[in-house]
C-alpha positions in Angstrom: -49.6 -47.4 132.0 -47.7 -50.3 130.4 -49.7 -49.9 127.2 -48.9 -46.2 127.1 -45.1 -46.9 127.5 -45.3 -49.6 124.9 -47.0 -47.2 122.5 -44.5 -44.3 123.1 -41.4 -46.5 123.2 -41.9 -49.6 121.2 -38.2 -50.3 121.2 -35.0 -49.4 123.1 -34.0 -47.0 120.3 -37.1 -44.9 120.8 -36.4 -44.7 124.5 -32.9 -43.5 123.8 -34.2 -40.9 121.4 -36.7 -39.6 124.0 -34.0 -39.4 126.6 -31.7 -37.5 124.3 -34.5 -35.1 123.4 -35.2 -34.4 127.0 -31.6 -33.8 127.7 -31.3 -31.3 124.9 -34.4 -29.5 126.1 -33.1 -29.4 129.6 -29.7 -28.1 128.6 -31.2 -25.4 126.4 -33.1 -23.8 129.4 -30.9 -21.0 130.8 -30.4 -21.0 134.5 -28.3 -18.8 136.8 -26.3 -21.7 137.9 -25.7 -23.4 134.6 -23.2 -21.7 132.2 -23.8 -22.0 128.4 -21.5 -23.9 126.2 -19.4 -21.4 124.1 -18.4 -23.9 121.4 -22.1 -24.7 120.6 -23.0 -21.0 120.1 -19.9 -20.4 117.9 -20.9 -23.4 115.8 -24.4 -22.1 115.5 -23.3 -18.6 114.4 -20.9 -20.1 111.9 -23.5 -22.3 110.4 -26.0 -19.4 110.1 -23.4 -17.1 108.5 -22.4 -19.8 106.0 -26.0 -20.6 105.2 -26.9 -17.0 104.6 -23.8 -16.5 102.4 -24.6 -19.6 100.4 -28.1 -18.4 99.7 -26.9 -14.9 98.8 -24.4 -16.2 96.4 -27.0 -18.5 94.9 -29.4 -15.6 94.4 -26.7 -13.5 92.9 -25.7 -16.3 90.5 -29.3 -16.8 89.5 -29.8 -13.1 88.8 -26.5 -12.5 87.0 -26.0 -15.8 85.1 -29.1 -18.0 85.0 -31.7 -15.3 84.4 -30.0 -13.7 81.3 -29.1 -17.1 80.0 -32.7 -18.2 80.3 -34.0 -15.1 78.6 -31.5 -15.6 75.7 -32.6 -19.2 75.4 -36.3 -18.2 75.4 -35.6 -15.5 72.7 -33.7 -18.1 70.6 -36.5 -20.5 70.9 -39.1 -17.8 70.1 -37.0 -16.6 67.1 -36.6 -20.2 65.9 -40.3 -20.9 66.2 -41.5 -17.5 64.9 -42.0 -16.9 61.2 -41.1 -13.2 61.5 -37.7 -11.7 60.8 -35.2 -11.1 63.6 -35.6 -7.7 65.2 -32.1 -6.5 64.1 -32.7 -7.3 60.4 -36.1 -5.6 60.5 -34.6 -2.5 62.2 -31.8 -2.3 59.6 -34.3 -2.4 56.7 -36.5 0.4 58.3 -33.4 2.6 58.9 -32.2 2.1 55.3 -35.7 2.9 54.0 -36.0 6.1 56.0 -32.5 7.1 55.2 -33.2 7.0 51.5 -36.1 9.4 51.9 -34.5 11.8 54.4 -31.2 12.2 52.6 -32.9 12.9 49.2 -33.7 16.4 48.0 -37.4 15.5 47.7 -38.1 16.5 51.3 -36.5 20.0 51.0 -38.8 23.0 50.8 -37.5 23.9 47.3 -37.2 21.6 44.4 -33.6 20.5 43.5 -32.1 22.8 40.8 -29.5 20.3 39.8 -31.0 16.9 40.2 -27.7 15.3 41.2 -27.8 15.4 45.0 -28.7 11.8 45.5 -29.0 10.6 42.0 -25.2 10.2 41.7 -25.1 8.2 45.0 -28.0 6.0 44.1 -27.1 5.4 40.4 -24.3 3.0 41.4 -26.9 0.7 43.1 -29.7 1.4 40.7 -29.0 -1.4 38.2 -28.9 -4.0 41.0 -32.6 -3.4 41.8 -33.9 -2.8 38.3 -35.4 -6.3 38.0 -37.7 -5.6 41.0 -40.1 -3.5 39.0 -42.0 -6.4 37.5 -41.4 -8.8 40.4 -44.6 -10.4 41.6 -44.9 -12.0 45.0 -46.8 -15.2 45.3 -50.1 -14.8 47.1 -50.8 -16.2 50.5 -53.1 -18.9 49.2 -50.5 -20.2 46.7 -47.8 -20.2 49.4 -50.0 -22.2 51.8 -50.8 -24.7 49.0 -47.1 -25.2 48.4 -46.4 -25.7 52.0 -49.3 -28.1 52.4 -48.1 -30.1 49.4 -44.5 -30.3 50.6 -45.7 -31.3 54.1 -47.9 -34.0 52.8 -45.2 -35.4 50.6 -42.7 -35.5 53.4 -45.2 -37.0 55.8 -46.1 -39.7 53.3 -42.5 -40.6 52.8 -41.8 -40.7 56.5 -44.9 -42.7 57.2 -44.0 -45.2 54.5 -40.5 -45.7 55.9 -41.9 -46.1 59.4 -44.5 -48.6 58.2 -41.8 -50.6 56.4 -39.5 -50.6 59.5 -41.7 -50.8 62.5 -45.3 -51.4 61.5 -45.6 -54.7 63.4 -44.0 -53.2 66.5 -45.6 -49.7 66.8 -49.4 -49.7 67.4 -51.7 -48.1 65.0 -52.7 -45.2 67.2 -49.1 -44.4 68.0 -48.3 -44.3 64.3 -51.2 -41.9 63.7 -49.9 -39.6 66.5 -46.4 -39.7 65.1 -47.8 -38.9 61.6 -49.6 -35.8 62.9 -46.6 -34.6 64.8 -44.3 -35.0 61.9 -46.7 -33.2 59.6 -47.1 -30.3 62.0 -43.4 -29.9 62.5 -42.7 -30.0 58.7 -45.5 -27.5 58.0 -44.3 -25.0 60.7 -40.7 -25.2 59.5 -41.6 -24.8 55.8 -44.1 -22.0 56.7 -41.4 -20.1 58.7 -38.8 -20.5 55.9 -41.2 -19.3 53.1 -42.6 -16.4 55.0 -39.1 -15.1 55.9 -38.0 -15.4 52.2 -41.1 -13.5 51.2 -40.5 -10.7 53.7 -36.9 -10.4 52.6 -38.0 -10.2 49.0 -40.6 -7.5 49.9 -37.9 -5.5 51.7 -35.5 -5.7 48.7 -38.3 -4.7 46.3 -39.4 -1.8 48.4 -35.8 -0.4 48.7 -35.3 -0.8 44.9 -38.5 1.0 44.0 -37.8 3.8 46.5 -34.3 4.3 44.9 -35.9 4.4 41.5 -38.5 6.8 42.7 -35.9 9.2 44.1 -33.8 9.1 41.0 -36.7 9.6 38.6 -38.1 12.5 40.6 -34.8 14.3 40.9 -34.0 13.8 37.2 -37.5 15.0 36.2 -37.1 18.1 38.4 -33.7 18.8 36.8 -35.1 18.5 33.3 -38.2 20.6 34.1 -36.0 23.4 35.7 -33.8 23.5 32.6 -36.8 23.7 30.4 -38.3 26.5 32.5 -35.0 28.4 32.5 -34.5 28.1 28.8 -38.1 29.1 28.1 -37.6 32.2 30.4 -34.4 33.1 28.5 -36.2 32.6 25.1 -39.0 34.9 26.4 -36.5 37.5 27.4 -34.8 37.3 24.0 -38.2 37.6 22.3 -39.3 40.5 24.5 -35.9 42.2 23.9 -36.4 42.0 20.2 -40.0 43.2 20.2 -39.5 45.9 22.8 -36.3 47.4 21.4 -36.4 51.2 20.9 -37.3 52.3 17.3 -33.9 54.1 16.8 -32.0 50.9 17.6 -29.9 49.8 14.6 -30.4 46.1 15.3 -34.2 46.4 15.4 -34.2 48.5 12.3 -32.1 46.1 10.4 -33.8 42.9 11.6 -37.3 43.2 13.1 -39.2 40.2 14.6 -37.6 37.3 12.7 -39.2 34.0 12.0 -36.8 32.4 14.4 -38.1 34.3 17.4 -41.7 33.8 16.3 -41.1 30.1 16.1 -39.3 30.1 19.4 -42.3 31.8 21.0 -44.6 29.2 19.6 -42.4 26.4 20.9 -42.3 28.0 24.3 -46.1 28.0 24.3 -46.1 24.3 23.2 -43.6 23.5 26.0 -45.8 25.2 28.6 -48.8 23.2 27.5 -46.9 20.0 27.6 -45.5 20.8 31.1 -49.0 21.6 32.3 -50.3 18.3 31.0 -47.4 16.5 32.7 -48.0 18.3 36.0 -51.7 17.5 35.9 -51.0 13.8 35.4 -48.4 13.8 38.2 -50.8 15.6 40.5 -53.5 13.0 39.9 -51.0 10.2 40.6 -49.7 11.8 43.8 -53.2 12.5 45.1 -54.2 8.8 44.4 -51.1 7.6 46.1 -51.7 9.8 49.1 -55.3 8.6 49.3 -54.2 5.0 49.4 -51.4 5.5 51.9 -53.6 7.4 54.5 -55.1 4.2 55.8 -51.6 2.6 56.3 -50.0 5.5 58.2 -49.4 5.7 62.0 -51.2 8.9 63.0 -48.8 9.7 65.9 -45.7 9.4 63.7 -47.5 11.2 60.9 -48.2 14.3 63.0 -44.7 14.3 64.3 -43.1 14.1 60.9 -45.5 16.8 59.6 -44.3 19.2 62.3 -40.7 18.2 61.7 -40.7 19.0 58.0 -43.3 21.8 58.0 -45.8 19.9 55.8 -48.7 22.0 54.5 -51.5 20.0 52.8 -52.3 21.3 49.3 -56.0 20.8 48.5 -56.0 21.4 44.8 -53.8 22.0 41.8 -53.2 25.7 41.0 -53.4 27.1 37.5 -50.4 29.5 37.6 -47.1 29.6 36.0 -45.2 26.4 35.2 -42.7 27.1 38.0 -45.5 27.6 40.5 -47.1 24.3 39.3 -43.8 22.5 39.8 -43.6 23.8 43.4 -47.1 22.6 44.0 -46.2 19.1 42.7 -43.2 19.2 45.0 -45.3 20.1 48.0 -47.7 17.3 47.3 -44.8 14.9 46.9 -43.4 15.9 50.2 -46.7 15.2 51.9 -46.8 11.7 50.3 -43.2 11.0 51.3 -44.0 11.9 54.9 -46.7 9.2 54.8 -44.1 6.7 53.6 -42.0 7.7 56.6 -44.9 7.2 59.0 -46.1 3.7 57.8 -47.8 1.6 60.4 -45.5 -1.3 59.5 -42.4 0.7 60.4 -42.9 1.5 64.1 -40.7 0.8 67.1 -42.4 -2.5 67.7 -41.6 -5.9 66.0 -44.0 -5.3 63.1 -43.2 -8.4 61.1 -45.1 -10.4 63.7 -48.3 -8.9 62.4 -50.4 -11.1 60.1 -51.1 -8.2 57.7 -47.4 -7.2 57.4 -47.0 -8.6 53.9 -50.3 -7.3 52.6 -49.6 -3.7 53.8 -46.2 -3.7 52.1 -47.6 -5.1 48.9 -50.0 -2.1 48.7 -47.1 0.3 49.4 -45.0 -1.4 46.7 -47.8 -1.2 44.2 -48.2 2.6 45.0 -44.5 3.2 44.5 -44.4 1.2 41.3 -47.2 3.2 39.8 -45.4 6.5 40.7 -42.1 5.2 39.1 -44.0 4.2 36.0 -45.7 7.6 35.8 -42.4 9.5 36.0 -40.7 7.1 33.5 -43.6 7.6 31.1 -43.0 11.4 30.9 -39.2 11.2 30.5 -39.2 11.0 26.6 -41.5 14.0 26.4 -39.4 16.1 28.8 -36.2 15.1 27.0 -37.8 16.0 23.6 -38.9 19.5 24.8 -35.5 20.0 26.5 -33.6 19.2 23.2 -36.0 21.4 21.1 -35.7 24.3 23.5 -31.9 24.0 23.6 -31.8 23.9 19.8 -34.1 27.0 19.5 -32.1 28.9 22.1 -28.8 28.1 20.3 -30.4 29.3 17.0 -31.7 32.5 18.5 -28.5 33.3 20.3 -26.2 33.9 17.3 -23.5 35.3 19.6 -20.7 33.0 20.5 -21.1 31.1 23.8 -17.6 32.2 25.0 -16.9 35.9 24.9 -13.9 37.1 23.0 -12.9 39.4 25.9 -12.1 37.3 29.0 -12.9 40.3 31.2 -16.6 39.8 30.3 -16.6 36.6 32.3 -16.7 38.7 35.5 -20.0 40.1 34.3 -21.4 36.7 33.4 -20.6 35.4 36.9 -22.4 38.5 38.4 -25.4 37.8 36.2 -25.5 34.2 37.4 -25.4 35.3 41.0 -28.2 37.8 40.5 -30.3 35.1 38.8 -29.8 32.8 41.8 -31.0 35.5 44.2 -34.1 36.1 42.1 -34.9 32.4 42.1 -34.5 32.1 45.8 -36.8 35.2 46.4 -39.4 33.8 43.9 -39.4 30.4 45.6 -39.8 31.9 49.1 -42.6 34.1 47.8 -44.4 31.0 46.5 -44.0 29.4 49.9 -45.4 32.5 51.6 -48.3 32.5 49.3 -49.0 28.9 50.1 -48.7 29.5 53.8 -51.1 32.4 53.6 -53.7 30.3 51.7 -53.5 27.5 54.3 -53.4 29.8 57.3 -55.2 28.0 60.0 -53.0 28.5 63.1 -50.7 31.1 64.6 -47.8 28.8 63.7 -48.3 29.6 60.0 -48.2 33.3 60.7 -44.9 32.9 62.5 -43.5 30.9 59.6 -44.6 33.6 57.2 -42.8 36.2 59.3 -39.6 34.1 59.3 -39.7 33.7 55.6 -40.4 37.4 55.0 -37.3 38.2 57.1 -35.2 35.8 55.0 -36.6 37.4 51.8 -35.6 40.8 53.2 -32.1 39.4 53.8 -32.0 38.1 50.2 -33.1 41.4 48.8 -30.3 43.1 50.8 -27.8 40.6 49.4 -29.2 41.1 46.0 -28.7 44.9 46.2 -25.1 44.3 47.2 -24.7 41.9 44.3 -26.3 44.5 42.1 -23.8 47.2 43.1 -21.0 44.7 42.5 -22.4 44.0 39.0 -22.7 47.7 38.2 -19.2 48.3 39.5 -17.9 45.5 37.2 -19.7 47.0 34.3 -18.3 50.4 35.1 -14.7 49.0 35.2 -15.3 47.1 31.9 -16.7 50.2 30.3 -13.8 52.4 31.5 -11.3 49.9 30.2 -13.0 49.8 26.8 -13.0 53.6 26.7 -9.3 53.8 27.4 -8.4 51.8 24.3 -7.6 53.8 21.1 -10.4 53.9 18.6 -10.8 55.6 15.2 -12.6 58.9 15.1 -15.5 57.5 13.1 -16.3 54.9 15.7 -19.8 55.3 17.3 -18.4 54.7 20.8 -19.3 58.2 21.9 -23.0 57.6 21.2 -22.8 54.3 23.1 -21.1 56.1 26.1 -23.8 58.7 26.1 -26.4 55.9 26.1 -24.7 54.0 28.9 -24.6 56.9 31.4 -28.5 57.1 31.8 -28.5 53.4 32.3 -26.0 53.6 35.1 -28.0 56.5 36.7 -31.3 54.5 36.4 -29.7 51.4 38.0 -28.3 53.3 40.9 -31.6 55.2 41.4 -33.5 51.8 41.4 -31.1 50.4 44.0 -31.5 53.5 46.1 -35.3 53.4 45.9 -35.4 49.7 47.0 -33.0 50.5 49.9 -35.2 53.5 50.9 -38.3 51.3 50.8 -36.7 48.7 53.1 -35.6 51.5 55.5 -39.1 53.0 55.6 -40.6 49.5 56.2 -38.3 49.0 59.2 -39.2 52.4 60.7 -43.0 51.7 60.3 -42.6 48.3 62.0 -40.8 50.1 64.9 -43.6 52.6 65.2 -46.3 50.0 65.1 -44.7 47.7 67.6 -46.0 49.6 70.7 -49.5 49.6 69.2 -49.5 45.8 68.8 -48.3 45.3 72.3 
């Protein structure tokens, strides 16, 4: 017993502690006769409330302050150690690249008739990026060699300084570990700096080439449209001279002149030159499309194709020059959609990829080849444009400005009619292309929508035609009211003008009747289809 007491209470302090513990246990047992101490319970509740409040505030502080701060610190460390560009800089480049494509006229369904939609906005920054055409990026092997050389040089210098200062103090193995650490740190810093500089240079070159491509394509379309318009006008003049009635005084006095014959030959030469240019451009766009297919994100590609109604064109068509130009425009839209859907321009942080630079180098090479192709044909297009302009000015011996200012009204009406005819012709080409590539019901719906718009254009053209004939009637009535000598052949001209007016009105009435019959047939066939 004495040994047990000595073991449990080796000293007086241990005995006091056991007595205090037994007293606390005894007082904590509730009995009917013993009343609890209110102050102890209040202190316990206060301590529990303060403790829970402290932990709640600490958790709130950790979630609101410490966690975002830690995430920012980790992102800063990751950004500092990573060789990729910051996410904001990469996103800004991708938005600017896509903005240049989307805001240009190259993605529209019809080629630009003026060629000045985005050329004027891009020409101000065109000269700043002209030097990027022949800019060559250093290869990955040469950049690694440069980094290794610089790292070895800095490591050698730092090792030499350390050996001079503390060679006797620092052990040999510690010096080797320090050398390896310094070499790795220097290599990573230099690698990060050079890769970021290379990616920024790639971005600048890609934007410059894309601006040049948009400008060259729009200027080429503008020149080709002017050449086609002037060739069409020369053909009209030539057919007007050859198809003139035999009793016409002008045809009797001057039959097919050498000027019109030479103009027809030049028109044929221009068409052959345009066909050659279109075939060359077609080959380059097909090659570019073939190279970009493996670098495109398929999900984004299908989404952009549905967004811009892209119809793949399988082969070049041997039609009119205007139809060939539309086919080149459609193939170009297909290639530009691939540029929008590049796999290095997704929502992720793509510059972290190891193949980021190599993919962009291929894309830059493709765009450079396209820019060089369009620049190669600019002198030929300009030469044919100047020659067709000179021939048209030689053929058209009448003054460019009419002597009577009232004729300007007729000229404006003619220009409006020509615009309607061009719109109808372009939409008919699109309908033909949709019909050839008809694979889904969506193409049939698109064809129906375009036919309805063509019908609206024809209705507007008929209205414009009536306004033109009304302007001609007013001008003819005003010219008849002027006094003229008795020997003037105005009477014969009046008699010849009346059948023309009757024919024009009959033609307009026939077209209107055709449209009305078409609507009635559609209404009759609708129940059958249902």
